[in-house]
C-alpha positions as semicolon CSV with decimal commas, in nm:
position;residue;x (nm);y (nm);z (nm)
1;M;2,130;4,093;-0,962
2;S;2,334;4,409;-0,956
3;A;2,276;4,695;-0,712
4;K;2,426;4,944;-0,957
5;R;2,165;5,191;-1,074
6;P;2,125;5,247;-1,449
7;S;2,162;5,601;-1,580
8;Y;1,788;5,636;-1,643
9;V;1,702;5,604;-1,270
10;P;1,611;5,947;-1,126
11;A;1,851;6,086;-0,868
12;D;1,570;6,121;-0,614
13;F;1,452;5,761;-0,651
14;A;1,379;5,642;-0,296
15;G;1,357;5,268;-0,349
16;A;1,601;5,003;-0,228
17;C;1,547;4,756;-0,513
18;K;1,849;4,584;-0,663
19;S;1,705;4,458;-0,991
20;F;1,634;4,712;-1,267
21;P;1,480;4,676;-1,613
22;K;1,742;4,628;-1,886
23;R;1,625;4,949;-2,046
24;D;1,400;5,240;-1,964
25;A;1,084;5,116;-2,132
26;F;0,711;5,158;-2,085
27;L;0,666;4,782;-2,039
28;L;0,875;4,535;-1,842
29;A;1,022;4,244;-2,038
30;Y;0,753;3,991;-1,944
31;Q;0,477;4,244;-2,022
32;A;0,632;4,323;-2,359
33;A;0,664;3,953;-2,443
34;W;0,292;3,909;-2,378
35;V;0,184;4,222;-2,565
36;T;0,392;4,145;-2,876
37;D;0,287;3,780;-2,897
38;D;0,039;3,767;-3,188
39;S;-0,044;3,398;-3,153
40;R;-0,404;3,304;-3,229
41;L;-0,430;3,128;-2,890
42;K;-0,219;3,228;-2,593
43;L;-0,236;3,160;-2,222
44;M;-0,075;3,331;-1,924
45;E;-0,043;3,169;-1,580
46;K;0,073;3,441;-1,347
47;G;0,126;3,576;-1,001
48;R;-0,115;3,837;-0,869
49;Q;-0,087;4,212;-0,923
50;I;0,213;4,210;-1,155
51;G;0,056;4,427;-1,427
52;L;-0,067;4,173;-1,683
53;S;-0,428;4,294;-1,707
54;W;-0,289;4,648;-1,740
55;A;-0,054;4,538;-2,019
56;T;-0,342;4,359;-2,190
57;A;-0,543;4,681;-2,191
58;Y;-0,245;4,849;-2,361
59;R;-0,239;4,577;-2,626
60;Q;-0,610;4,615;-2,692
61;V;-0,588;4,987;-2,758
62;S;-0,261;4,976;-2,955
63;T;-0,380;4,697;-3,187
64;K;-0,747;4,793;-3,227
65;A;-0,665;5,155;-3,311
66;K;-0,470;5,053;-3,622
67;T;-0,631;5,135;-3,957
68;T;-0,579;4,773;-4,061
69;A;-0,772;4,632;-3,762
70;R;-1,100;4,465;-3,856
71;L;-1,252;4,302;-3,547
72;D;-1,404;4,420;-3,219
73;S;-1,276;4,291;-2,884
74;W;-1,477;4,114;-2,613
75;I;-1,316;4,109;-2,271
76;S;-1,453;3,888;-1,994
77;S;-1,355;4,009;-1,646
78;R;-1,405;3,851;-1,305
79;D;-1,684;4,087;-1,198
80;D;-1,848;4,419;-1,280
81;I;-1,587;4,621;-1,089
82;Q;-1,299;4,464;-1,282
83;A;-1,486;4,516;-1,610
84;R;-1,511;4,889;-1,540
85;L;-1,147;4,911;-1,429
86;F;-1,030;4,737;-1,747
87;L;-1,212;4,990;-1,963
88;E;-1,070;5,276;-1,756
89;D;-0,721;5,142;-1,832
90;C;-0,811;5,130;-2,201
91;K;-0,925;5,494;-2,189
92;S;-0,599;5,595;-2,021
93;F;-0,391;5,420;-2,285
94;A;-0,595;5,581;-2,564
95;A;-0,496;5,919;-2,419
96;I;-0,131;5,820;-2,368
97;L;-0,106;5,686;-2,726
98;D;-0,296;5,987;-2,861
99;K;-0,568;5,767;-3,007
100;S;-0,910;5,922;-3,039
101;A;-1,165;5,720;-2,843
102;Q;-1,519;5,768;-2,715
103;D;-1,650;5,614;-2,394
104;L;-1,999;5,488;-2,482
105;G;-2,073;5,385;-2,123
106;Q;-2,262;5,068;-2,038
107;R;-2,450;4,930;-2,338
108;A;-2,680;4,636;-2,401
109;I;-2,500;4,384;-2,622
110;D;-2,785;4,140;-2,693
111;G;-3,154;4,085;-2,633
112;D;-3,097;3,879;-2,317
113;G;-3,011;4,169;-2,088
114;N;-2,633;4,128;-2,106
115;T;-2,435;4,453;-2,098
116;A;-2,078;4,572;-2,147
117;Y;-1,874;4,887;-2,091
118;V;-1,782;5,004;-2,441
119;L;-1,497;5,214;-2,578
120;M;-1,523;5,311;-2,948
121;L;-1,204;5,398;-3,133
122;A;-1,168;5,641;-3,423
123;N;-1,182;5,360;-3,681
124;G;-1,521;5,248;-3,548
125;L;-1,400;4,935;-3,371
126;R;-1,517;4,877;-3,017
127;I;-1,366;4,726;-2,705
128;H;-1,639;4,562;-2,496
129;S;-1,555;4,492;-2,130
130;M;-1,797;4,252;-1,962
131;S;-1,830;4,067;-1,635
132;S;-1,816;3,691;-1,611
133;N;-2,148;3,568;-1,758
134;P;-2,041;3,309;-2,021
135;D;-2,369;3,346;-2,214
136;A;-2,274;3,707;-2,295
137;Q;-2,001;3,565;-2,524
138;A;-2,247;3,379;-2,747
139;G;-2,294;3,504;-3,103
140;K;-2,015;3,763;-3,094
141;R;-1,733;3,770;-3,347
142;G;-1,391;3,913;-3,273
143;D;-1,096;3,887;-3,039
144;R;-1,149;3,735;-2,696
145;V;-0,971;3,817;-2,368
146;L;-1,068;3,594;-2,075
147;D;-0,918;3,765;-1,769
148;E;-0,886;3,586;-1,430
149;F;-1,021;3,285;-1,616
150;A;-0,986;3,036;-1,330
151;L;-1,195;3,257;-1,101
152;H;-1,502;3,240;-1,323
153;P;-1,788;3,027;-1,186
154;D;-1,761;2,786;-1,481
155;P;-1,437;2,825;-1,680
156;R;-1,510;2,525;-1,903
157;K;-1,844;2,672;-2,013
158;L;-1,687;3,014;-2,069
159;Y;-1,418;2,862;-2,292
160;S;-1,673;2,653;-2,484
161;I;-1,884;2,959;-2,568
162;A;-1,597;3,203;-2,631
163;F;-1,382;2,983;-2,857
164;P;-1,625;2,962;-3,154
165;G;-1,626;3,344;-3,163
166;I;-1,282;3,347;-3,327
167;T;-1,379;3,105;-3,607
168;W;-1,392;3,386;-3,865
169;G;-1,078;3,556;-3,742
170;G;-0,931;3,699;-3,428
171;S;-0,744;3,564;-3,129
172;M;-0,817;3,441;-2,778
173;E;-0,607;3,534;-2,474
174;I;-0,653;3,356;-2,142
175;I;-0,500;3,519;-1,833
176;S;-0,525;3,388;-1,478
177;T;-0,377;3,287;-1,150
178;H;-0,452;2,928;-1,053
179;R;-0,753;2,824;-0,849
180;G;-0,700;2,458;-0,761
181;S;-0,582;2,152;-0,950
182;A;-0,939;2,051;-1,046
183;N;-1,002;2,378;-1,231
184;F;-1,031;2,378;-1,612
185;F;-0,757;2,643;-1,629
186;C;-0,518;2,396;-1,467
187;D;-0,634;2,133;-1,716
188;L;-0,540;2,364;-2,004
189;V;-0,197;2,437;-1,854
190;N;-0,127;2,066;-1,800
191;E;-0,241;1,991;-2,155
192;I;0,007;2,246;-2,288
193;K;0,297;2,134;-2,069
194;H;0,252;1,759;-2,054
195;K;0,012;1,640;-2,328
196;G;0,161;1,774;-2,650
197;N;-0,028;2,104;-2,657
198;P;-0,297;1,984;-2,902
199;K;-0,478;2,320;-2,904
200;K;-0,151;2,499;-2,996
201;F;-0,149;2,760;-2,721
202;S;0,143;2,996;-2,672
203;L;0,217;2,962;-2,298
204;H;0,357;3,238;-2,075
205;T;0,437;3,171;-1,707
206;I;0,527;3,465;-1,482
207;T;0,573;3,409;-1,110
208;L;0,632;3,685;-0,857
209;Q;1,002;3,594;-0,854
210;A;1,024;3,617;-1,234
211;A;0,854;3,957;-1,225
212;L;1,095;4,079;-0,958
213;D;1,390;3,961;-1,166
214;D;1,258;4,171;-1,458
215;G;1,242;4,489;-1,250
216;F;0,888;4,480;-1,111
217;L;0,988;4,618;-0,771
218;Y;1,159;4,915;-0,934
219;K;0,839;4,998;-1,124
220;L;0,638;4,961;-0,805
221;Q;0,870;5,179;-0,598
222;T;0,851;5,458;-0,858
223;K;0,475;5,471;-0,791
224;L;0,477;5,442;-0,410
225;P;0,480;5,738;-0,169
226;P;0,827;5,811;-0,026
227;D;0,721;5,702;0,324
228;D;0,576;5,367;0,216
229;E;0,746;5,081;0,403
230;R;0,806;4,894;0,077
231;Q;1,046;5,165;-0,039
232;G;1,308;5,025;0,197
233;M;1,281;4,668;0,066
234;D;1,495;4,487;-0,184
235;E;1,355;4,198;-0,388
236;A;1,420;3,933;-0,122
237;A;1,256;4,142;0,151
238;Y;0,956;4,219;-0,072
239;F;0,916;3,850;-0,159
240;D;0,910;3,761;0,212
241;F;0,673;4,053;0,280
242;I;0,419;3,920;0,030
243;R;0,462;3,564;0,152
244;S;0,400;3,656;0,516
245;G;0,091;3,854;0,417
246;C;-0,083;3,558;0,254
247;A;-0,345;3,359;0,440
248;D;-0,127;3,045;0,431
249;E;0,153;2,882;0,233
250;E;-0,085;2,711;-0,008
251;S;-0,236;3,048;-0,094
252;F;0,107;3,202;-0,152
253;Q;0,222;2,919;-0,379
254;Q;-0,096;2,937;-0,583
255;E;-0,148;3,314;-0,595
256;Y;0,214;3,415;-0,657
257;C;0,415;3,110;-0,769
258;C;0,185;2,948;-1,029
259;V;0,157;2,628;-0,824
260;P;-0,207;2,511;-0,826
261;A;-0,338;2,391;-0,492
262;D;-0,392;2,015;-0,475
263;D;-0,768;1,961;-0,469
264;N;-0,717;1,590;-0,405
265;A;-0,569;1,661;-0,062
266;A;-0,838;1,903;0,058
267;F;-1,186;1,827;0,188
268;L;-1,329;2,114;-0,020
269;S;-1,213;2,193;-0,372
270;Y;-1,168;2,549;-0,491
271;D;-1,452;2,503;-0,740
272;L;-1,691;2,411;-0,460
273;I;-1,584;2,708;-0,248
274;Q;-1,590;2,956;-0,534
275;G;-1,935;2,840;-0,641
276;C;-2,078;2,955;-0,306
277;E;-1,891;3,284;-0,264
278;Y;-2,070;3,615;-0,281
279;K;-1,962;3,836;-0,567
280;A;-1,681;4,072;-0,469
281;E;-1,908;4,378;-0,492
282;E;-2,205;4,215;-0,318
283;D;-2,319;4,368;0,012
284;W;-2,377;4,058;0,226
285;Q;-2,319;4,187;0,580
286;R;-2,610;4,298;0,798
287;D;-2,604;4,517;1,107
288;R;-2,804;4,433;1,418
289;E;-3,108;4,635;1,319
290;Q;-3,123;4,477;0,974
291;L;-3,091;4,130;1,127
292;A;-3,369;4,191;1,377
293;R;-3,620;4,294;1,111
294;C;-3,518;4,061;0,825
295;G;-3,813;3,830;0,896
296;N;-3,614;3,507;0,851
297;D;-3,471;3,265;1,106
298;L;-3,111;3,320;1,214
299;F;-2,863;3,059;1,335
300;L;-2,526;3,109;1,499
301;G;-2,210;2,897;1,523
302;V;-1,931;2,986;1,765
303;D;-1,584;2,832;1,758
304;V;-1,403;2,938;2,076
305;G;-1,038;3,038;2,105
306;R;-0,826;3,278;2,305
307;T;-0,460;3,324;2,207
308;T;-0,340;3,066;1,953
309;D;-0,682;3,005;1,797
310;L;-0,950;3,255;1,703
311;T;-1,301;3,290;1,834
312;V;-1,531;3,309;1,535
313;F;-1,901;3,401;1,538
314;W;-2,064;3,284;1,213
315;L;-2,426;3,395;1,165
316;I;-2,649;3,264;0,888
317;E;-2,994;3,365;0,769
318;K;-3,217;3,091;0,627
319;A;-3,402;3,222;0,320
320;G;-3,564;3,007;0,053
321;G;-3,363;2,698;0,145
322;V;-3,031;2,884;0,125
323;S;-2,804;2,960;0,422
324;L;-2,691;3,319;0,371
325;T;-2,388;3,429;0,572
326;R;-2,469;3,763;0,734
327;R;-2,193;3,808;0,991
328;V;-1,846;3,664;1,043
329;D;-1,698;3,826;1,353
330;V;-1,346;3,727;1,454
331;C;-1,187;3,778;1,797
332;R;-0,809;3,748;1,819
333;N;-0,653;3,735;2,166
334;E;-0,960;3,907;2,312
335;R;-1,075;3,885;2,676
336;F;-1,356;3,636;2,739
337;A;-1,569;3,910;2,894
338;S;-1,559;4,100;2,565
339;Q;-1,629;3,783;2,365
340;E;-1,927;3,701;2,587
341;A;-2,068;4,051;2,536
342;K;-2,063;3,995;2,159
343;L;-2,227;3,655;2,196
344;Y;-2,504;3,780;2,424
345;D;-2,576;4,071;2,191
346;L;-2,642;3,824;1,908
347;L;-2,838;3,583;2,128
348;Q;-3,080;3,864;2,209
349;L;-3,188;3,894;1,846
350;P;-3,559;3,800;1,845
351;N;-3,531;3,578;1,536
352;L;-3,212;3,392;1,640
353;R;-3,346;3,039;1,682
354;R;-3,041;2,842;1,787
355;C;-2,673;2,883;1,863
356;C;-2,421;2,597;1,867
357;V;-2,109;2,669;2,074
358;D;-1,781;2,480;2,083
359;E;-1,745;2,374;2,448
360;T;-1,420;2,186;2,399
361;G;-1,144;2,283;2,645
362;I;-1,152;2,655;2,718
363;G;-1,497;2,681;2,558
364;R;-1,668;2,484;2,835
365;Q;-1,727;2,775;3,071
366;F;-1,809;3,002;2,777
367;A;-2,084;2,766;2,657
368;E;-2,205;2,683;3,008
369;R;-2,263;3,048;3,102
370;A;-2,449;3,116;2,776
371;R;-2,666;2,807;2,833
372;E;-2,752;2,920;3,185
373;R;-2,859;3,261;3,058
374;Y;-3,043;3,163;2,737
375;G;-3,153;2,805;2,800
376;Y;-3,192;2,554;2,520
377;K;-3,145;2,825;2,258
378;V;-2,776;2,749;2,319
379;E;-2,642;2,402;2,233
380;P;-2,292;2,318;2,360
381;I;-2,095;2,088;2,126
382;T;-1,790;1,889;2,235
383;F;-1,548;1,838;1,948
384;T;-1,456;1,470;1,927
385;G;-1,348;1,279;1,618
386;P;-1,696;1,139;1,541
387;V;-1,865;1,472;1,613
388;K;-1,629;1,657;1,378
389;E;-1,710;1,403;1,108
390;E;-2,084;1,458;1,156
391;L;-2,032;1,834;1,140
392;A;-1,797;1,840;0,840
393;Y;-1,993;1,637;0,584
394;P;-2,304;1,859;0,588
395;V;-2,076;2,155;0,516
396;R;-1,956;1,984;0,201
397;A;-2,312;1,887;0,113
398;A;-2,412;2,254;0,137
399;F;-2,124;2,353;-0,092
400;E;-2,207;2,079;-0,340
401;D;-2,573;2,172;-0,377
402;R;-2,492;2,546;-0,352
403;S;-2,738;2,600;-0,070
404;L;-2,482;2,823;0,104
405;R;-2,334;3,168;0,051
406;I;-2,004;3,268;0,212
407;P;-1,786;3,582;0,198
408;N;-1,541;3,632;-0,087
409;D;-1,249;3,660;0,154
410;K;-0,899;3,513;0,145
411;H;-0,903;3,416;0,515
412;V;-1,240;3,242;0,487
413;R;-1,121;3,065;0,172
414;A;-0,799;2,951;0,340
415;D;-0,990;2,807;0,637
416;M;-1,228;2,620;0,406
417;R;-0,931;2,482;0,212
418;G;-0,732;2,398;0,524
419;I;-0,954;2,109;0,632
420;A;-0,829;1,767;0,527
421;K;-0,986;1,427;0,593
422;E;-0,734;1,175;0,719
423;T;-0,762;0,809;0,814
424;T;-0,562;0,702;1,119
425;A;-0,363;0,381;1,147
426;S;-0,652;0,229;1,341
427;G;-0,897;0,309;1,060
428;N;-1,068;0,605;1,225
429;V;-1,154;0,917;1,027
430;R;-0,997;1,239;1,151
431;F;-1,063;1,592;1,023
432;A;-0,743;1,788;1,057
433;G;-0,694;2,157;0,992
434;E;-0,357;2,310;0,916
435;R;-0,253;2,541;1,199
436;T;-0,135;2,877;1,071
437;K;-0,068;3,221;1,213
438;D;-0,438;3,285;1,152
439;G;-0,573;3,002;1,370
440;H;-0,672;2,645;1,313
441;C;-0,939;2,658;1,040
442;D;-1,163;2,818;1,302
443;R;-1,392;2,979;1,044
444;F;-1,469;2,637;0,895
445;W;-1,581;2,498;1,230
446;A;-1,783;2,810;1,315
447;L;-1,965;2,767;0,982
448;A;-2,016;2,396;1,052
449;L;-2,169;2,480;1,389
450;A;-2,397;2,743;1,233
451;L;-2,524;2,498;0,971
452;H;-2,575;2,238;1,242
453;A;-2,775;2,488;1,447
454;G;-2,996;2,545;1,145
455;K;-3,087;2,183;1,088
456;T;-3,122;2,015;1,430
457;L;-3,397;1,995;1,683
458;Q;-3,281;2,069;2,035
459;T;-3,345;1,835;2,325
460;P;-3,163;1,837;2,659
461;G;-2,840;1,646;2,674
462;N;-2,667;1,517;2,369
463;F;-2,544;1,612;2,026
464;I;-2,820;1,565;1,764
465;L;-2,718;1,395;1,442
466;P;-2,824;1,535;1,101
467;K;-3,169;1,446;0,974
468;G;-3,327;1,413;0,630
469;R;-3,123;1,499;0,323
470;Y;-2,812;1,579;0,529
471;A;-2,804;1,231;0,674
472;N;-2,857;1,085;0,327
473;A;-2,582;1,307;0,185
474;L;-2,348;1,195;0,462
475;K;-2,421;0,829;0,388
476;S;-2,377;0,883;0,013
477;M;-2,044;1,064;0,055
478;R;-1,906;0,792;0,276
479;S;-2,011;0,528;0,022
480;R;-1,843;0,711;-0,264
481;E;-1,521;0,753;-0,069
482;V;-1,513;0,385;0,026
483;M;-1,557;0,289;-0,341
484;A;-1,281;0,535;-0,439
């Protein structure tokens, strides 16, 4: 990469990038390659936030506005917010390209209550931007764009319903970052790369590094305020900046380097985790007043840390057989007096039925003082190998039967993914969590303690093992793993 600035770079450009686009063009090379690819089926595996959805919006407007265009477009986005943003990008490009277009707002697109944000072009064709419901794709003819495909609740179902829509003409574009090796998106990529590409996809792969090589940082620095810290970075510094900001190395490799996380090595697959996440726009948190008058039982799990590890308070509300996360409070390097104040505030909620507290190591005094003050409402738990096993399996059971809702948060997701089940040389099962700058999978264990609090009956003394369907699930899981 050369540090010499091309003649098109403004004299007052404040950035420190070293890699510039080969020419002064609206699109970077990898964006242009995607936009100009007219293949019937094409797939993009990509790093995050490198402008591919934006470039796709440009393609939609520039191709659908042609007098020769004949088919509407149906865009499936990750959620309602992304659907609206995609259509806003389309409106912007219609103005830039001087193409007459009318925003029709949110419209019903069938008799089943499905809606889309609709932009109508001068030739009468429409771009429909929808959220992720696969059923909304049924019965529609025209081009398909499946954005953030791997993040959909059921990518296989979405593909199965969308693909027949191009039978009578049109194309299908699939764009996504990876979300685990067990995801159907990863299956499609592996089929293209290693199994002869039977579906005849045109494959594009753009990592963060590839985008930087094509001049991405230059484009970014032209948009940033002059005092933004990223203005002083070159490509290597920016790469390290993004890497250090990720929840863990696995997240960085998957989100920015097109390396799917290995679901075989983790206790919880991405599909399981994603299936229980709140939608990005969903308001799941509750303040103290809302919790006190919700009318349902509350249960609290507390994983205790101080400097290296976090203290995590995970509060769930039991409603209709589902454990709804209502609070996830994290203390990092916080005095125990302050942590205790937060715990006691929650314990005073009238409908908080039980709290399980990690009393291992530094948590012993923490749990003991809470027990003295609130009696058997507080259950101290000592983390041993067998106890961790009894705590971990019900968490997976809750994910598998989707009786749990958790925040859509990268740190929560990383902690859920960080737990791995290992077998020691002596044949004992050990649940290990990767230690990162953000703790030791502390959110996972706080959740496990909260679920345990919600399903055990308290008696003085010892740890109570799971009852009913949780015990059966635990037995069934162990049997399956032995057979495997």
